[in-house]
All heavy atoms as atom14 arrays in JSON, in Angstrom:
{
  "sequence": "MAHPFVSVPLGFSVMGTRTLWWGGCAWDSFALPLLLKDEPDVLVATRCPACDTPHA",
  "atom14_mask": [
    [1, 1, 1, 1, 1, 1, 1, 1, 0, 0, 0, 0, 0, 0],
    [1, 1, 1, 1, 1, 0, 0, 0, 0, 0, 0, 0, 0, 0],
    [1, 1, 1, 1, 1, 1, 1, 1, 1, 1, 0, 0, 0, 0],
    [1, 1, 1, 1, 1, 1, 1, 0, 0, 0, 0, 0, 0, 0],
    [1, 1, 1, 1, 1, 1, 1, 1, 1, 1, 1, 0, 0, 0],
    [1, 1, 1, 1, 1, 1, 1, 0, 0, 0, 0, 0, 0, 0],
    [1, 1, 1, 1, 1, 1, 0, 0, 0, 0, 0, 0, 0, 0],
    [1, 1, 1, 1, 1, 1, 1, 0, 0, 0, 0, 0, 0, 0],
    [1, 1, 1, 1, 1, 1, 1, 0, 0, 0, 0, 0, 0, 0],
    [1, 1, 1, 1, 1, 1, 1, 1, 0, 0, 0, 0, 0, 0],
    [1, 1, 1, 1, 0, 0, 0, 0, 0, 0, 0, 0, 0, 0],
    [1, 1, 1, 1, 1, 1, 1, 1, 1, 1, 1, 0, 0, 0],
    [1, 1, 1, 1, 1, 1, 0, 0, 0, 0, 0, 0, 0, 0],
    [1, 1, 1, 1, 1, 1, 1, 0, 0, 0, 0, 0, 0, 0],
    [1, 1, 1, 1, 1, 1, 1, 1, 0, 0, 0, 0, 0, 0],
    [1, 1, 1, 1, 0, 0, 0, 0, 0, 0, 0, 0, 0, 0],
    [1, 1, 1, 1, 1, 1, 1, 0, 0, 0, 0, 0, 0, 0],
    [1, 1, 1, 1, 1, 1, 1, 1, 1, 1, 1, 0, 0, 0],
    [1, 1, 1, 1, 1, 1, 1, 0, 0, 0, 0, 0, 0, 0],
    [1, 1, 1, 1, 1, 1, 1, 1, 0, 0, 0, 0, 0, 0],
    [1, 1, 1, 1, 1, 1, 1, 1, 1, 1, 1, 1, 1, 1],
    [1, 1, 1, 1, 1, 1, 1, 1, 1, 1, 1, 1, 1, 1],
    [1, 1, 1, 1, 0, 0, 0, 0, 0, 0, 0, 0, 0, 0],
    [1, 1, 1, 1, 0, 0, 0, 0, 0, 0, 0, 0, 0, 0],
    [1, 1, 1, 1, 1, 1, 0, 0, 0, 0, 0, 0, 0, 0],
    [1, 1, 1, 1, 1, 0, 0, 0, 0, 0, 0, 0, 0, 0],
    [1, 1, 1, 1, 1, 1, 1, 1, 1, 1, 1, 1, 1, 1],
    [1, 1, 1, 1, 1, 1, 1, 1, 0, 0, 0, 0, 0, 0],
    [1, 1, 1, 1, 1, 1, 0, 0, 0, 0, 0, 0, 0, 0],
    [1, 1, 1, 1, 1, 1, 1, 1, 1, 1, 1, 0, 0, 0],
    [1, 1, 1, 1, 1, 0, 0, 0, 0, 0, 0, 0, 0, 0],
    [1, 1, 1, 1, 1, 1, 1, 1, 0, 0, 0, 0, 0, 0],
    [1, 1, 1, 1, 1, 1, 1, 0, 0, 0, 0, 0, 0, 0],
    [1, 1, 1, 1, 1, 1, 1, 1, 0, 0, 0, 0, 0, 0],
    [1, 1, 1, 1, 1, 1, 1, 1, 0, 0, 0, 0, 0, 0],
    [1, 1, 1, 1, 1, 1, 1, 1, 0, 0, 0, 0, 0, 0],
    [1, 1, 1, 1, 1, 1, 1, 1, 1, 0, 0, 0, 0, 0],
    [1, 1, 1, 1, 1, 1, 1, 1, 0, 0, 0, 0, 0, 0],
    [1, 1, 1, 1, 1, 1, 1, 1, 1, 0, 0, 0, 0, 0],
    [1, 1, 1, 1, 1, 1, 1, 0, 0, 0, 0, 0, 0, 0],
    [1, 1, 1, 1, 1, 1, 1, 1, 0, 0, 0, 0, 0, 0],
    [1, 1, 1, 1, 1, 1, 1, 0, 0, 0, 0, 0, 0, 0],
    [1, 1, 1, 1, 1, 1, 1, 1, 0, 0, 0, 0, 0, 0],
    [1, 1, 1, 1, 1, 1, 1, 0, 0, 0, 0, 0, 0, 0],
    [1, 1, 1, 1, 1, 0, 0, 0, 0, 0, 0, 0, 0, 0],
    [1, 1, 1, 1, 1, 1, 1, 0, 0, 0, 0, 0, 0, 0],
    [1, 1, 1, 1, 1, 1, 1, 1, 1, 1, 1, 0, 0, 0],
    [1, 1, 1, 1, 1, 1, 0, 0, 0, 0, 0, 0, 0, 0],
    [1, 1, 1, 1, 1, 1, 1, 0, 0, 0, 0, 0, 0, 0],
    [1, 1, 1, 1, 1, 0, 0, 0, 0, 0, 0, 0, 0, 0],
    [1, 1, 1, 1, 1, 1, 0, 0, 0, 0, 0, 0, 0, 0],
    [1, 1, 1, 1, 1, 1, 1, 1, 0, 0, 0, 0, 0, 0],
    [1, 1, 1, 1, 1, 1, 1, 0, 0, 0, 0, 0, 0, 0],
    [1, 1, 1, 1, 1, 1, 1, 0, 0, 0, 0, 0, 0, 0],
    [1, 1, 1, 1, 1, 1, 1, 1, 1, 1, 0, 0, 0, 0],
    [1, 1, 1, 1, 1, 0, 0, 0, 0, 0, 0, 0, 0, 0]
  ],
  "atom14_positions": [
    [[-5.24, 5.06, -5.46], [-4.15, 5.89, -5.02], [-4.13, 7.2, -5.82], [-4.35, 7.21, -7.0], [-2.81, 5.19, -5.25], [-2.44, 4.17, -4.23], [-0.88, 3.37, -4.64], [0.23, 4.28, -3.58], [0.0, 0.0, 0.0], [0.0, 0.0, 0.0], [0.0, 0.0, 0.0], [0.0, 0.0, 0.0], [0.0, 0.0, 0.0], [0.0, 0.0, 0.0]],
    [[-3.87, 8.25, -5.1], [-3.63, 9.56, -5.73], [-2.29, 10.0, -5.19], [-2.2, 10.68, -4.19], [-4.73, 10.53, -5.35], [0.0, 0.0, 0.0], [0.0, 0.0, 0.0], [0.0, 0.0, 0.0], [0.0, 0.0, 0.0], [0.0, 0.0, 0.0], [0.0, 0.0, 0.0], [0.0, 0.0, 0.0], [0.0, 0.0, 0.0], [0.0, 0.0, 0.0]],
    [[-1.24, 9.51, -5.81], [0.12, 9.71, -5.3], [0.32, 11.14, -4.85], [-0.06, 12.07, -5.52], [1.16, 9.35, -6.39], [1.29, 7.9, -6.61], [1.82, 7.03, -5.72], [0.89, 7.14, -7.67], [1.79, 5.82, -6.18], [1.23, 5.84, -7.37], [0.0, 0.0, 0.0], [0.0, 0.0, 0.0], [0.0, 0.0, 0.0], [0.0, 0.0, 0.0]],
    [[0.95, 11.34, -3.68], [1.52, 10.33, -2.8], [0.53, 9.84, -1.72], [0.91, 9.11, -0.83], [2.67, 11.09, -2.16], [2.2, 12.49, -2.05], [1.33, 12.7, -3.27], [0.0, 0.0, 0.0], [0.0, 0.0, 0.0], [0.0, 0.0, 0.0], [0.0, 0.0, 0.0], [0.0, 0.0, 0.0], [0.0, 0.0, 0.0], [0.0, 0.0, 0.0]],
    [[-0.73, 10.24, -1.79], [-1.72, 9.83, -0.79], [-2.33, 8.48, -1.15], [-2.55, 8.19, -2.3], [-2.84, 10.86, -0.73], [-2.39, 12.22, -0.3], [-2.02, 13.18, -1.24], [-2.36, 12.61, 1.03], [-1.62, 14.45, -0.86], [-1.96, 13.85, 1.43], [-1.59, 14.78, 0.47], [0.0, 0.0, 0.0], [0.0, 0.0, 0.0], [0.0, 0.0, 0.0]],
    [[-2.66, 7.7, -0.13], [-3.42, 6.46, -0.33], [-4.53, 6.43, 0.73], [-4.42, 7.1, 1.75], [-2.55, 5.19, -0.23], [-1.53, 5.14, -1.32], [-1.88, 5.05, 1.1], [0.0, 0.0, 0.0], [0.0, 0.0, 0.0], [0.0, 0.0, 0.0], [0.0, 0.0, 0.0], [0.0, 0.0, 0.0], [0.0, 0.0, 0.0], [0.0, 0.0, 0.0]],
    [[-5.55, 5.67, 0.49], [-6.7, 5.63, 1.41], [-6.72, 4.41, 2.31], [-7.62, 4.25, 3.13], [-8.02, 5.71, 0.63], [-8.1, 4.62, -0.25], [0.0, 0.0, 0.0], [0.0, 0.0, 0.0], [0.0, 0.0, 0.0], [0.0, 0.0, 0.0], [0.0, 0.0, 0.0], [0.0, 0.0, 0.0], [0.0, 0.0, 0.0], [0.0, 0.0, 0.0]],
    [[-5.72, 3.57, 2.21], [-5.63, 2.38, 3.05], [-4.28, 2.41, 3.77], [-3.3, 2.93, 3.24], [-5.8, 1.08, 2.25], [-7.17, 0.98, 1.67], [-4.75, 0.98, 1.15], [0.0, 0.0, 0.0], [0.0, 0.0, 0.0], [0.0, 0.0, 0.0], [0.0, 0.0, 0.0], [0.0, 0.0, 0.0], [0.0, 0.0, 0.0], [0.0, 0.0, 0.0]],
    [[-4.21, 1.86, 4.95], [-2.93, 1.85, 5.71], [-1.92, 0.91, 5.07], [-2.06, -0.3, 5.16], [-3.33, 1.39, 7.11], [-4.64, 0.71, 6.97], [-5.3, 1.29, 5.76], [0.0, 0.0, 0.0], [0.0, 0.0, 0.0], [0.0, 0.0, 0.0], [0.0, 0.0, 0.0], [0.0, 0.0, 0.0], [0.0, 0.0, 0.0], [0.0, 0.0, 0.0]],
    [[-0.93, 1.48, 4.46], [0.14, 0.68, 3.81], [1.43, 0.66, 4.59], [2.46, 0.25, 4.08], [0.39, 1.2, 2.39], [-0.77, 0.99, 1.4], [-0.39, 1.57, 0.04], [-1.11, -0.48, 1.26], [0.0, 0.0, 0.0], [0.0, 0.0, 0.0], [0.0, 0.0, 0.0], [0.0, 0.0, 0.0], [0.0, 0.0, 0.0], [0.0, 0.0, 0.0]],
    [[1.4, 1.15, 5.83], [2.58, 1.03, 6.67], [3.42, 2.29, 6.8], [4.35, 2.33, 7.58], [0.0, 0.0, 0.0], [0.0, 0.0, 0.0], [0.0, 0.0, 0.0], [0.0, 0.0, 0.0], [0.0, 0.0, 0.0], [0.0, 0.0, 0.0], [0.0, 0.0, 0.0], [0.0, 0.0, 0.0], [0.0, 0.0, 0.0], [0.0, 0.0, 0.0]],
    [[3.1, 3.34, 6.04], [3.85, 4.6, 6.12], [2.88, 5.7, 6.47], [2.12, 6.18, 5.62], [4.55, 4.89, 4.79], [5.52, 3.83, 4.41], [5.17, 2.78, 3.61], [6.82, 3.89, 4.9], [6.06, 1.8, 3.27], [7.73, 2.89, 4.58], [7.37, 1.84, 3.76], [0.0, 0.0, 0.0], [0.0, 0.0, 0.0], [0.0, 0.0, 0.0]],
    [[2.84, 6.08, 7.76], [1.87, 7.06, 8.24], [2.5, 8.45, 8.35], [3.69, 8.59, 8.59], [1.32, 6.64, 9.59], [2.34, 6.64, 10.56], [0.0, 0.0, 0.0], [0.0, 0.0, 0.0], [0.0, 0.0, 0.0], [0.0, 0.0, 0.0], [0.0, 0.0, 0.0], [0.0, 0.0, 0.0], [0.0, 0.0, 0.0], [0.0, 0.0, 0.0]],
    [[1.65, 9.43, 8.16], [2.05, 10.85, 8.3], [0.96, 11.49, 9.16], [-0.19, 11.62, 8.73], [2.16, 11.55, 6.93], [2.55, 13.01, 7.14], [3.18, 10.86, 6.07], [0.0, 0.0, 0.0], [0.0, 0.0, 0.0], [0.0, 0.0, 0.0], [0.0, 0.0, 0.0], [0.0, 0.0, 0.0], [0.0, 0.0, 0.0], [0.0, 0.0, 0.0]],
    [[1.33, 11.86, 10.41], [0.36, 12.43, 11.34], [0.55, 13.92, 11.4], [1.64, 14.41, 11.68], [0.55, 11.82, 12.73], [-0.47, 12.24, 13.73], [-2.1, 11.58, 13.26], [-3.15, 12.71, 14.12], [0.0, 0.0, 0.0], [0.0, 0.0, 0.0], [0.0, 0.0, 0.0], [0.0, 0.0, 0.0], [0.0, 0.0, 0.0], [0.0, 0.0, 0.0]],
    [[-0.54, 14.63, 11.13], [-0.57, 16.1, 11.3], [-1.14, 16.45, 12.65], [-1.27, 15.6, 13.54], [0.0, 0.0, 0.0], [0.0, 0.0, 0.0], [0.0, 0.0, 0.0], [0.0, 0.0, 0.0], [0.0, 0.0, 0.0], [0.0, 0.0, 0.0], [0.0, 0.0, 0.0], [0.0, 0.0, 0.0], [0.0, 0.0, 0.0], [0.0, 0.0, 0.0]],
    [[-1.57, 17.68, 12.81], [-2.15, 18.14, 14.06], [-3.44, 17.39, 14.39], [-3.65, 16.99, 15.52], [-2.41, 19.64, 14.0], [-1.2, 20.32, 13.63], [-2.91, 20.17, 15.34], [0.0, 0.0, 0.0], [0.0, 0.0, 0.0], [0.0, 0.0, 0.0], [0.0, 0.0, 0.0], [0.0, 0.0, 0.0], [0.0, 0.0, 0.0], [0.0, 0.0, 0.0]],
    [[-4.27, 17.18, 13.38], [-5.58, 16.53, 13.61], [-5.87, 15.4, 12.62], [-6.91, 14.75, 12.72], [-6.69, 17.56, 13.51], [-6.67, 18.62, 14.59], [-7.77, 19.64, 14.38], [-7.68, 20.3, 13.08], [-7.0, 21.39, 12.82], [-6.33, 21.99, 13.8], [-6.99, 21.94, 11.65], [0.0, 0.0, 0.0], [0.0, 0.0, 0.0], [0.0, 0.0, 0.0]],
    [[-5.01, 15.2, 11.67], [-5.31, 14.26, 10.58], [-4.18, 13.25, 10.39], [-3.01, 13.61, 10.49], [-5.55, 14.99, 9.26], [-6.55, 15.99, 9.49], [-6.03, 14.05, 8.16], [0.0, 0.0, 0.0], [0.0, 0.0, 0.0], [0.0, 0.0, 0.0], [0.0, 0.0, 0.0], [0.0, 0.0, 0.0], [0.0, 0.0, 0.0], [0.0, 0.0, 0.0]],
    [[-4.56, 12.01, 10.11], [-3.57, 10.96, 9.78], [-3.7, 10.64, 8.29], [-4.79, 10.37, 7.8], [-3.86, 9.7, 10.6], [-3.0, 8.48, 10.27], [-1.55, 8.73, 10.62], [-3.52, 7.27, 11.02], [0.0, 0.0, 0.0], [0.0, 0.0, 0.0], [0.0, 0.0, 0.0], [0.0, 0.0, 0.0], [0.0, 0.0, 0.0], [0.0, 0.0, 0.0]],
    [[-2.59, 10.72, 7.58], [-2.56, 10.34, 6.16], [-1.68, 9.12, 6.0], [-0.86, 8.8, 6.85], [-1.96, 11.47, 5.32], [-2.74, 12.71, 5.27], [-3.76, 13.01, 4.38], [-2.58, 13.88, 6.07], [-4.23, 14.27, 4.64], [-3.52, 14.83, 5.67], [-1.72, 14.2, 7.14], [-3.64, 16.07, 6.26], [-1.84, 15.44, 7.72], [-2.78, 16.35, 7.3]],
    [[-1.85, 8.43, 4.87], [-1.02, 7.27, 4.54], [-0.28, 7.53, 3.26], [-0.85, 8.08, 2.31], [-1.86, 6.01, 4.4], [-2.51, 5.61, 5.66], [-3.82, 5.86, 5.99], [-1.94, 4.93, 6.75], [-4.09, 5.37, 7.23], [-2.92, 4.78, 7.73], [-0.68, 4.44, 7.02], [-2.7, 4.15, 8.95], [-0.45, 3.8, 8.21], [-1.45, 3.66, 9.16]],
    [[1.02, 7.18, 3.24], [1.79, 7.21, 2.01], [1.89, 5.81, 1.45], [1.88, 4.81, 2.2], [0.0, 0.0, 0.0], [0.0, 0.0, 0.0], [0.0, 0.0, 0.0], [0.0, 0.0, 0.0], [0.0, 0.0, 0.0], [0.0, 0.0, 0.0], [0.0, 0.0, 0.0], [0.0, 0.0, 0.0], [0.0, 0.0, 0.0], [0.0, 0.0, 0.0]],
    [[2.03, 5.71, 0.14], [2.12, 4.41, -0.5], [3.46, 3.72, -0.29], [3.56, 2.5, -0.38], [0.0, 0.0, 0.0], [0.0, 0.0, 0.0], [0.0, 0.0, 0.0], [0.0, 0.0, 0.0], [0.0, 0.0, 0.0], [0.0, 0.0, 0.0], [0.0, 0.0, 0.0], [0.0, 0.0, 0.0], [0.0, 0.0, 0.0], [0.0, 0.0, 0.0]],
    [[4.5, 4.47, 0.02], [5.83, 3.95, 0.27], [6.6, 5.0, 1.06], [6.08, 6.07, 1.36], [6.53, 3.63, -1.05], [6.91, 5.09, -2.03], [0.0, 0.0, 0.0], [0.0, 0.0, 0.0], [0.0, 0.0, 0.0], [0.0, 0.0, 0.0], [0.0, 0.0, 0.0], [0.0, 0.0, 0.0], [0.0, 0.0, 0.0], [0.0, 0.0, 0.0]],
    [[7.83, 4.7, 1.42], [8.64, 5.63, 2.18], [8.81, 6.95, 1.43], [8.69, 8.03, 2.02], [9.99, 5.02, 2.5], [0.0, 0.0, 0.0], [0.0, 0.0, 0.0], [0.0, 0.0, 0.0], [0.0, 0.0, 0.0], [0.0, 0.0, 0.0], [0.0, 0.0, 0.0], [0.0, 0.0, 0.0], [0.0, 0.0, 0.0], [0.0, 0.0, 0.0]],
    [[9.04, 6.92, 0.15], [9.24, 8.13, -0.65], [7.99, 8.99, -0.64], [8.06, 10.2, -0.49], [9.66, 7.8, -2.08], [10.99, 7.13, -2.16], [11.25, 5.85, -2.54], [12.27, 7.7, -1.83], [12.56, 5.58, -2.48], [13.24, 6.69, -2.06], [12.67, 8.94, -1.35], [14.58, 6.93, -1.81], [14.02, 9.14, -1.12], [14.96, 8.14, -1.35]],
    [[6.84, 8.35, -0.8], [5.6, 9.1, -0.76], [5.37, 9.75, 0.6], [4.94, 10.9, 0.71], [4.4, 8.18, -1.06], [4.32, 7.75, -2.51], [5.09, 8.32, -3.34], [3.54, 6.84, -2.82], [0.0, 0.0, 0.0], [0.0, 0.0, 0.0], [0.0, 0.0, 0.0], [0.0, 0.0, 0.0], [0.0, 0.0, 0.0], [0.0, 0.0, 0.0]],
    [[5.64, 9.01, 1.68], [5.4, 9.56, 3.0], [6.28, 10.77, 3.3], [5.87, 11.69, 4.0], [5.57, 8.48, 4.08], [6.91, 8.03, 4.13], [0.0, 0.0, 0.0], [0.0, 0.0, 0.0], [0.0, 0.0, 0.0], [0.0, 0.0, 0.0], [0.0, 0.0, 0.0], [0.0, 0.0, 0.0], [0.0, 0.0, 0.0], [0.0, 0.0, 0.0]],
    [[7.47, 10.79, 2.75], [8.35, 11.97, 2.96], [7.96, 13.12, 2.06], [8.33, 14.26, 2.32], [9.83, 11.59, 2.77], [10.36, 10.79, 3.93], [10.82, 9.49, 3.74], [10.41, 11.31, 5.19], [11.32, 8.75, 4.78], [10.89, 10.59, 6.28], [11.35, 9.27, 6.05], [0.0, 0.0, 0.0], [0.0, 0.0, 0.0], [0.0, 0.0, 0.0]],
    [[7.22, 12.87, 1.0], [6.72, 13.96, 0.14], [5.51, 14.64, 0.74], [5.27, 15.84, 0.51], [6.4, 13.42, -1.24], [0.0, 0.0, 0.0], [0.0, 0.0, 0.0], [0.0, 0.0, 0.0], [0.0, 0.0, 0.0], [0.0, 0.0, 0.0], [0.0, 0.0, 0.0], [0.0, 0.0, 0.0], [0.0, 0.0, 0.0], [0.0, 0.0, 0.0]],
    [[4.74, 13.92, 1.54], [3.5, 14.49, 2.08], [3.7, 15.77, 2.89], [2.97, 16.74, 2.68], [2.74, 13.45, 2.92], [2.06, 12.35, 2.14], [1.51, 11.29, 3.06], [0.98, 12.92, 1.26], [0.0, 0.0, 0.0], [0.0, 0.0, 0.0], [0.0, 0.0, 0.0], [0.0, 0.0, 0.0], [0.0, 0.0, 0.0], [0.0, 0.0, 0.0]],
    [[4.69, 15.86, 3.81], [4.88, 17.11, 4.55], [5.12, 18.32, 3.64], [4.71, 19.43, 3.98], [6.1, 16.84, 5.43], [6.1, 15.37, 5.61], [5.6, 14.81, 4.29], [0.0, 0.0, 0.0], [0.0, 0.0, 0.0], [0.0, 0.0, 0.0], [0.0, 0.0, 0.0], [0.0, 0.0, 0.0], [0.0, 0.0, 0.0], [0.0, 0.0, 0.0]],
    [[5.72, 18.09, 2.49], [5.95, 19.21, 1.56], [4.65, 19.68, 0.9], [4.54, 20.85, 0.53], [6.96, 18.79, 0.48], [8.32, 18.37, 1.0], [9.16, 17.82, -0.12], [9.01, 19.52, 1.68], [0.0, 0.0, 0.0], [0.0, 0.0, 0.0], [0.0, 0.0, 0.0], [0.0, 0.0, 0.0], [0.0, 0.0, 0.0], [0.0, 0.0, 0.0]],
    [[3.68, 18.79, 0.8], [2.4, 19.14, 0.19], [1.38, 19.66, 1.19], [0.39, 20.31, 0.81], [1.81, 17.9, -0.5], [2.65, 17.3, -1.62], [2.06, 16.0, -2.08], [2.75, 18.3, -2.77], [0.0, 0.0, 0.0], [0.0, 0.0, 0.0], [0.0, 0.0, 0.0], [0.0, 0.0, 0.0], [0.0, 0.0, 0.0], [0.0, 0.0, 0.0]],
    [[1.61, 19.42, 2.47], [0.67, 19.82, 3.51], [1.11, 21.16, 4.1], [1.53, 21.23, 5.27], [0.59, 18.73, 4.58], [0.19, 17.36, 4.06], [0.4, 16.3, 5.12], [-1.25, 17.38, 3.58], [0.0, 0.0, 0.0], [0.0, 0.0, 0.0], [0.0, 0.0, 0.0], [0.0, 0.0, 0.0], [0.0, 0.0, 0.0], [0.0, 0.0, 0.0]],
    [[0.97, 22.22, 3.33], [1.49, 23.54, 3.72], [0.79, 24.1, 4.98], [1.36, 24.9, 5.68], [1.31, 24.53, 2.57], [2.01, 24.11, 1.3], [3.5, 24.19, 1.47], [4.16, 23.87, 0.12], [5.56, 23.72, 0.23], [0.0, 0.0, 0.0], [0.0, 0.0, 0.0], [0.0, 0.0, 0.0], [0.0, 0.0, 0.0], [0.0, 0.0, 0.0]],
    [[-0.45, 23.7, 5.24], [-1.18, 24.23, 6.41], [-0.85, 23.51, 7.71], [-1.34, 23.89, 8.75], [-2.69, 24.18, 6.15], [-3.11, 25.09, 5.04], [-2.4, 26.09, 4.77], [-4.17, 24.84, 4.43], [0.0, 0.0, 0.0], [0.0, 0.0, 0.0], [0.0, 0.0, 0.0], [0.0, 0.0, 0.0], [0.0, 0.0, 0.0], [0.0, 0.0, 0.0]],
    [[-0.06, 22.47, 7.63], [0.31, 21.7, 8.84], [1.65, 22.23, 9.37], [2.67, 22.14, 8.65], [0.45, 20.21, 8.54], [-0.86, 19.51, 8.32], [-1.67, 19.39, 9.61], [-1.11, 19.41, 10.72], [-2.9, 19.32, 9.47], [0.0, 0.0, 0.0], [0.0, 0.0, 0.0], [0.0, 0.0, 0.0], [0.0, 0.0, 0.0], [0.0, 0.0, 0.0]],
    [[1.68, 22.75, 10.58], [2.95, 23.28, 11.13], [3.97, 22.19, 11.42], [5.16, 22.39, 11.24], [2.52, 24.01, 12.39], [1.21, 23.41, 12.77], [0.57, 22.95, 11.5], [0.0, 0.0, 0.0], [0.0, 0.0, 0.0], [0.0, 0.0, 0.0], [0.0, 0.0, 0.0], [0.0, 0.0, 0.0], [0.0, 0.0, 0.0], [0.0, 0.0, 0.0]],
    [[3.49, 21.05, 11.88], [4.37, 19.91, 12.19], [3.7, 18.64, 11.75], [2.49, 18.46, 11.9], [4.65, 19.84, 13.71], [5.45, 20.99, 14.21], [6.53, 21.25, 13.64], [5.02, 21.64, 15.18], [0.0, 0.0, 0.0], [0.0, 0.0, 0.0], [0.0, 0.0, 0.0], [0.0, 0.0, 0.0], [0.0, 0.0, 0.0], [0.0, 0.0, 0.0]],
    [[4.51, 17.69, 11.25], [4.0, 16.37, 10.92], [5.02, 15.35, 11.4], [6.21, 15.64, 11.54], [3.77, 16.18, 9.39], [2.64, 17.08, 8.93], [5.0, 16.4, 8.62], [0.0, 0.0, 0.0], [0.0, 0.0, 0.0], [0.0, 0.0, 0.0], [0.0, 0.0, 0.0], [0.0, 0.0, 0.0], [0.0, 0.0, 0.0], [0.0, 0.0, 0.0]],
    [[4.54, 14.15, 11.65], [5.4, 13.04, 12.07], [5.24, 11.93, 11.04], [4.13, 11.44, 10.79], [4.99, 12.53, 13.46], [5.72, 11.3, 13.94], [7.19, 11.62, 14.19], [5.08, 10.75, 15.18], [0.0, 0.0, 0.0], [0.0, 0.0, 0.0], [0.0, 0.0, 0.0], [0.0, 0.0, 0.0], [0.0, 0.0, 0.0], [0.0, 0.0, 0.0]],
    [[6.34, 11.51, 10.43], [6.36, 10.42, 9.5], [6.83, 9.18, 10.26], [7.87, 9.22, 10.91], [7.3, 10.7, 8.29], [7.36, 9.52, 7.37], [6.85, 11.95, 7.55], [0.0, 0.0, 0.0], [0.0, 0.0, 0.0], [0.0, 0.0, 0.0], [0.0, 0.0, 0.0], [0.0, 0.0, 0.0], [0.0, 0.0, 0.0], [0.0, 0.0, 0.0]],
    [[6.08, 8.09, 10.18], [6.44, 6.89, 10.98], [6.12, 5.62, 10.19], [5.28, 5.59, 9.31], [5.67, 6.89, 12.27], [0.0, 0.0, 0.0], [0.0, 0.0, 0.0], [0.0, 0.0, 0.0], [0.0, 0.0, 0.0], [0.0, 0.0, 0.0], [0.0, 0.0, 0.0], [0.0, 0.0, 0.0], [0.0, 0.0, 0.0], [0.0, 0.0, 0.0]],
    [[6.86, 4.55, 10.55], [6.65, 3.22, 9.98], [7.23, 2.19, 10.92], [7.79, 2.53, 11.96], [7.28, 3.12, 8.58], [6.85, 1.92, 7.96], [8.79, 3.17, 8.62], [0.0, 0.0, 0.0], [0.0, 0.0, 0.0], [0.0, 0.0, 0.0], [0.0, 0.0, 0.0], [0.0, 0.0, 0.0], [0.0, 0.0, 0.0], [0.0, 0.0, 0.0]],
    [[7.15, 0.94, 10.55], [7.78, -0.15, 11.31], [8.59, -0.99, 10.33], [8.2, -1.21, 9.19], [6.75, -1.05, 11.97], [6.07, -0.44, 13.14], [5.26, -1.48, 13.9], [4.78, -0.94, 15.14], [5.46, -1.05, 16.3], [6.61, -1.68, 16.34], [4.99, -0.55, 17.39], [0.0, 0.0, 0.0], [0.0, 0.0, 0.0], [0.0, 0.0, 0.0]],
    [[9.71, -1.49, 10.8], [10.55, -2.38, 9.96], [9.77, -3.67, 9.7], [9.3, -4.31, 10.65], [11.84, -2.68, 10.7], [12.87, -3.91, 9.85], [0.0, 0.0, 0.0], [0.0, 0.0, 0.0], [0.0, 0.0, 0.0], [0.0, 0.0, 0.0], [0.0, 0.0, 0.0], [0.0, 0.0, 0.0], [0.0, 0.0, 0.0], [0.0, 0.0, 0.0]],
    [[9.61, -4.09, 8.46], [8.89, -5.31, 8.18], [9.61, -6.57, 8.66], [9.0, -7.61, 8.89], [8.72, -5.3, 6.66], [9.76, -4.42, 6.16], [10.07, -3.42, 7.26], [0.0, 0.0, 0.0], [0.0, 0.0, 0.0], [0.0, 0.0, 0.0], [0.0, 0.0, 0.0], [0.0, 0.0, 0.0], [0.0, 0.0, 0.0], [0.0, 0.0, 0.0]],
    [[10.93, -6.5, 8.86], [11.68, -7.66, 9.28], [11.67, -7.87, 10.79], [11.45, -8.98, 11.25], [13.13, -7.55, 8.8], [0.0, 0.0, 0.0], [0.0, 0.0, 0.0], [0.0, 0.0, 0.0], [0.0, 0.0, 0.0], [0.0, 0.0, 0.0], [0.0, 0.0, 0.0], [0.0, 0.0, 0.0], [0.0, 0.0, 0.0], [0.0, 0.0, 0.0]],
    [[11.88, -6.76, 11.56], [11.98, -6.92, 13.02], [10.91, -6.18, 13.8], [10.89, -6.23, 15.02], [13.36, -6.47, 13.46], [13.64, -4.7, 13.28], [0.0, 0.0, 0.0], [0.0, 0.0, 0.0], [0.0, 0.0, 0.0], [0.0, 0.0, 0.0], [0.0, 0.0, 0.0], [0.0, 0.0, 0.0], [0.0, 0.0, 0.0], [0.0, 0.0, 0.0]],
    [[10.02, -5.44, 13.11], [8.9, -4.73, 13.72], [9.34, -3.56, 14.59], [8.57, -3.07, 15.41], [8.01, -5.7, 14.52], [6.59, -5.19, 14.66], [6.11, -4.57, 13.7], [5.99, -5.41, 15.73], [0.0, 0.0, 0.0], [0.0, 0.0, 0.0], [0.0, 0.0, 0.0], [0.0, 0.0, 0.0], [0.0, 0.0, 0.0], [0.0, 0.0, 0.0]],
    [[10.57, -3.08, 14.42], [11.04, -1.92, 15.15], [10.39, -0.66, 14.59], [10.38, -0.45, 13.36], [12.58, -1.79, 15.03], [13.18, -2.95, 15.53], [13.09, -0.55, 15.77], [0.0, 0.0, 0.0], [0.0, 0.0, 0.0], [0.0, 0.0, 0.0], [0.0, 0.0, 0.0], [0.0, 0.0, 0.0], [0.0, 0.0, 0.0], [0.0, 0.0, 0.0]],
    [[9.83, 0.21, 15.47], [9.23, 1.44, 14.97], [10.29, 2.47, 14.57], [11.37, 2.51, 15.17], [8.38, 1.95, 16.16], [8.99, 1.34, 17.35], [9.63, 0.05, 16.89], [0.0, 0.0, 0.0], [0.0, 0.0, 0.0], [0.0, 0.0, 0.0], [0.0, 0.0, 0.0], [0.0, 0.0, 0.0], [0.0, 0.0, 0.0], [0.0, 0.0, 0.0]],
    [[10.0, 3.24, 13.55], [10.9, 4.31, 13.08], [10.08, 5.54, 12.85], [8.98, 5.49, 12.28], [11.61, 3.91, 11.77], [12.45, 2.72, 11.89], [13.71, 2.74, 12.44], [12.23, 1.43, 11.53], [14.23, 1.54, 12.39], [13.34, 0.73, 11.85], [0.0, 0.0, 0.0], [0.0, 0.0, 0.0], [0.0, 0.0, 0.0], [0.0, 0.0, 0.0]],
    [[10.57, 6.71, 13.27], [9.88, 7.96, 13.05], [10.87, 9.06, 12.67], [12.02, 8.98, 13.02], [9.11, 8.39, 14.31], [0.0, 0.0, 0.0], [0.0, 0.0, 0.0], [0.0, 0.0, 0.0], [0.0, 0.0, 0.0], [0.0, 0.0, 0.0], [0.0, 0.0, 0.0], [0.0, 0.0, 0.0], [0.0, 0.0, 0.0], [0.0, 0.0, 0.0]]
  ]
}
């Protein structure tokens, strides 16, 4: 891990225009858009571990 980035899918994805990144936790995934200055839009998404409901 190189916080907030991780190289394995840990359940917190951040999708840019052409690239998918993974955050190590919810806090990391919300920090990624602040570090990705060249990305005009990003989508942070995950699923609830209890009920599998998607959240974005």
